[in-house]
Phi, psi and omega in degrees: 000137185291153182303321180296320179292324177298317181294318177302311181299314181299318182288323179288335179269359181279191182231168172065220187294325180297319178291320179302315180298319179296321178294321179294321177298317180296318179298317178297319176302314182294321180296313180300316179296317181294318178297319178299317184289316182290326179291328178293332184255003192296332183295327183267336181269347171055044168231154184205181177061218183302324180295319178293318177297323180292323178297318180294317181297319180294316179298318179298315182295317181292324179293318179299317178298318183294321180296313180298319182295327185251021182305320183288349179272352181292124185253000178076020179284346173220175174294149182301318181294326177296316180300315179300317180303326181296318178295321179295317181299319177300313183293317178298313182297318180297319181287323175296320178300325181276347178293130184234134177242137176300336188257344186197135170279154182279126180294148176275117190255168176309323182297326179291323175294323178298321177299318179293330183281352187243134170219116184303340183272350184288145170277173184303319179296315180292327178296316180298317180294320179297314181301315183295317179299315181296320179295321176292321177296320179296319178296319181292322175298317182290323189261332188255343180261151172289166178298323178293313178300318181297316181296315181290318181296315180296319181290313185280318186266308186284322182264342176080022179283128181303146181296328181296318178290321177298320179302318179296314183295318187265002177057050177222196180240163185297320183296321181293322177291320179298319179297321179295316178296317179302312180294323179294317179300317181298316180295320181292323179295316178300317179295316181291323179294321180297334181258012173085012183264351174219165176300148180309140179272132178306144184302329182295323179291315179300320181294325180294321177300315180299317181295319180292326175295322179293322178292322182293325181284000000 
């Protein structure tokens, strides 16, 4: 483990004033990283000023709590600061995903896919499996879903925007969106199973997907 990471761990595991100083350093690190990340993405999320600063502060605070809670899981496979940045990126991405505008849903960007591919708790083998599964999921979303299904699936499932809010934005109803998400999930399951990433899908389910595609066309 590099000396800087050793020092970070020792100070965060200490007590009293030394630990308080370490917590302040960690908070400052998280805030700087969060501000950098939200400013890098500000063009597409279309928020600025106090609201953008508040998003960064919330992400930094939540990232710091997560880092402290999982401190004992740090294995030294990267620098401690790099490990912390991953938590910050996860929190920023999650909060941007939950950000909702009456006029526009937030597009799912490469950074968001990177967030799905990363889990600070994964060991190297699990990390590789996660990355490959997410890449196959991304390919299936791009190739097997219609543009409408892709938009609704990314907003409702990947970004976590409630269906009721989407219904208001898109001037539709919750049941119609639920049906779209259901059909998208089913098509993705068939695609992933066909490539060996999920258990085989029963022929009846696959046939239903084909029939729905025929009706849609």
